N, C-alpha and C positions, 0 to 999 in steps of 0.2 A: 372490354376484359382490362381491368387494371394491371398496370405493370408491377411486378415484384417489388416490394419495399426494398431488397437489398439483393446487389447482382455478385455472382460468384463467376470466375473464369481463370483459366491457366493459360499463359502466353508467355513464350520466351524462356520458360522456367521459371515465371512469376506466378504467384496466386495473387490476383486482383479482386478486391472486395471493394464494391462501389455500394455506398449508401445512397439509395435511390428515392428519396423525399425531397426534391428540392423545394415544392410548395410549403413544405413543414420545416425549411430549413434543415434537413435530413434528419429530424429529432428521432430518437430511437424508440422503437416500438418493443414489445415483448416479443412479437413474430420475429423482429430482427435478431435481437439478442439470442434467441433460440436458434434460430439459422447460423449464428456464429459459431454457438457450441457444438452445432452439428457438424460444422465444415472444418472449422479450425484443427480439431484432433487430427483428421484426416491429412491436412496439408501439412503438419507437422512431421507425420510419418512419410509422407510422399517424397521418394528421392528424386521425382521430376521437379518440385518446387523448392528452388534454392532461397527464395525470399517471397514475402508477403507485402503487396502495396495496398495501401487503404488510402480512400478518396470518397469525396462527395460529389453528387451530381449537381449539375447546375453553376451557376457561377457567382453565388451569394455565401455559400458555407460548406464546410466540411462537415460539421454536425454540432447543433446549436443545444444539445443535451438531450435529456429523456422527455418522452412524450407526457409531459405533465399535463395536457388537457386530457388525455385519455384516463389517467388516474384520478383526475378530478370527476370525470363524468361517471366513474365507479363508485367513487365515495358520495356522489349526489344520487346516483340511481339504484344501486346496490351495495350498500353499507356493510353487509356480511361479506362480500367479495374478498378474494384473497390476492387480486392483481396486486394492489399497492405493496404488499408482502414480498409477493413471489418476483415480482419486477425487479425491485433493488437486490435482493439475495442472487437473482441469477445476472444481472448485470455485473456484480461485484465479482463473481465466479469468472466473467470473461475478462474482468481486468485483471484479475489474478493470472488468468492463462496467457495474457498478452505479456505481462512482467515475465513470466518464465518461459515464453515460446522460445523454442531451440534454434528459429532460423530469425534473421533480420527482418525487422518490422519495421517499414518503411511508411510514413504518414506523409502524404502530400496535402497541406494545408492550404487551400486558396480561398480562405475567407473566413466565416466565424467559427471559432473553436471553444465551445463553453460547455461546462457542467459535464455532461457525459460524453461528449466528445472528447474532452479532455482526457478521460480515462481511455480513450481509444488510442490516442497520441502520445501522451506523455510516458506510459509505461513501456512504449515500444523502444526499439534499440536507436531509431534514427526518425527525424522529422525535417522536413522541408517546408518551409513557410513563404509566402507571397505577400507583398505589400497589402494585400486585404485581408490579412491575418488581422483577427480580434480575440485577445482570450479574455475570461474572466470565470470565475466561481460563483455565478448568480444565485445558486441557491440557498447561500447565506442570508441574502436579503429576505428570505421568506421564513428564516427561523431553523433551517437546516444546516448541520454540520458541513465542511467542504468534504462530500462524498467522493466516491470514485477512486479512493486512495489518496484523497487531496492531505490528508494528515501525514501521510508519507514524503511525497514530492515536495509540499509547501515548505516544510520544516527543513529541507536541503537548498533552498534558494538562497543566494548572498545576503547577509544581514539581517535584518529584521523584514524583509520583503514579504515573505511567506506569510507571516503574521497580520500584515496589512492587507494583502489580498484577501486573507480568510475573512477578516473583520470587516471589509468596506465594500467587498464585490467589485474591486477597482479594474478598470480594462486596461489591458495591454495592448499595444501594437508589436510590429515586428521588432523593432529595433530594440525596445526595451525586453521583449521575449527572449532574444537572440542574446543580449547581454547577461540576462537571468539565465540561460540554459535551458528553458523552458522549450526551446526549439533549438537545432543545431546547423541549420544553414538556411540562408535566403537565396530564393530565385525568382525574376519576375514574373507574374502570374503569366503573361503572354508566353514564358519559356517552360514553365513547370512541366507540361506533359513531356518535354523532352527528357527529364529525369527519370521517368520510366521506362522511355526507350533506351536511353543510355544504360541504365541498371541492367535491362534484359540484354541487350548487345553485348556489353562487357562483362568480364569477371567481377561477380558482386563484390568480393571483399576488397577489391581494389579501389572501386566506386566509393564503397562506403567508409573505406580508410580515409578518403579526402572529405568525406561529409563530417565524420568525427563521430560523436555520440553521446547521449547524456551522461554527464559525471556518477549520478547515483545508479545508472544501468551498468556501468563499467566497474562500479564498486561492489556490485551485488555480491560476487562471491567472495570478496574479503569481508563484506558484513555479515554473511551466513558463516564464516569461518569465526568471526569474532563473538557470534552468539555462541556457537560450540565450544569455544574456549572458556566464555563466562559459566556455561554451565557445567563444565569441568572444574572451575574453581569453587561454584557452590556446592557441588557433592563433597569436594575435598572439605570446604569449611563446614558442613553439616558434619562429617565424620568425626573431626577434630572437637566440635561441640559435643556429640555423642560420647566422646572418650573422656572428656572433663570429670573428674568426680563431682558427683553431685553435693551441692552445698550443705545438705541437711544429713549426709553421711555420718559426721563427727557427732551430731547431736545423737542420732538414732543408736550408735554404738555406747555414747554415754548413758542411755536411757537404759539400754539393755544391760549395762554392767550394773546397775542399781538393784536389778531383781537378785544378783549373786554378792552382793556386799551384805556385810552384817549390818542389821540395822540397829546402830550405834551412834550416838549424837555428834560423835566426831567423824564417824563415815557418812553421815547424813549431810554434816556442813560441806565436806569435801566435796561428795556428789554435787550438792546444790551449786559451787562455785565451779564446777565444770560445765553444769548445765550453762549457767550464765555466760561463761565463756565462750563456749560454743554458740549460743543464741546471738551473741554480739558478732561473732564471725560470720553467720547466716545474714544477720541485717547488712553488716558491710559489704559482702558481696553482692547481695540484691540491690542494695542502694546504688554501686558502682554500674551495675547492669542498667538500672533505669536512667543513669547520667549519661551512659554510652549510648 
């Protein structure tokens, strides 16, 4: 009997999630993603779980990404299948859940962390990496955009580093990732097990305060407030625009007046001058709007 692809356990107040496909570098299958979506909402509500720890089985990888081999097999054997659509949709739902998770999310990265694996670690509140850490977004080399929220976190890296990583799939080791803020702390591989034990034995918030946390995660509430403020400003701007007189109102009133004027030559000339004056005003307003 084969082992489960993903393991869940609760120990010392920690929800421990282990990606359990070491021969496949813990790449994500649809079954793993659906199991996460089943268990994580329960842990988020469970008062006995004070934090979540994510790790990869084996000694080579945290998670090397999505199981693209399985997606390729479906494309080859079942072109009408829905796995390719459903996989990414449900994976992104899990990424969003991690970003919004109400409790500390601690990734212990003792090896390769690429693509879909980055989606599990970078959106969480805290990540700890060893000297075996290796980061990349390799999906861009096969023509895909940086997925799993890459468009969000890459744009928040220092300088143009995010653009560089998105365009080249360049790999980063732990020192570079620590400098860039992709991970929060370095612990030697031989001691990374102690992080889980220490977090479970001590007060979680004290331990995590020492680890730090990603800048874009700390700024999440501020960003959400900024969006709310911007929406309010847009509503006020639209109301101001609606309150402005329409450029053609003067012209319409002049034309209506023509129906009540005597059809004399003098009156006709006066009315035509008014019409031309109003038409010129309309042109100036529209021309200025195009320029702005």
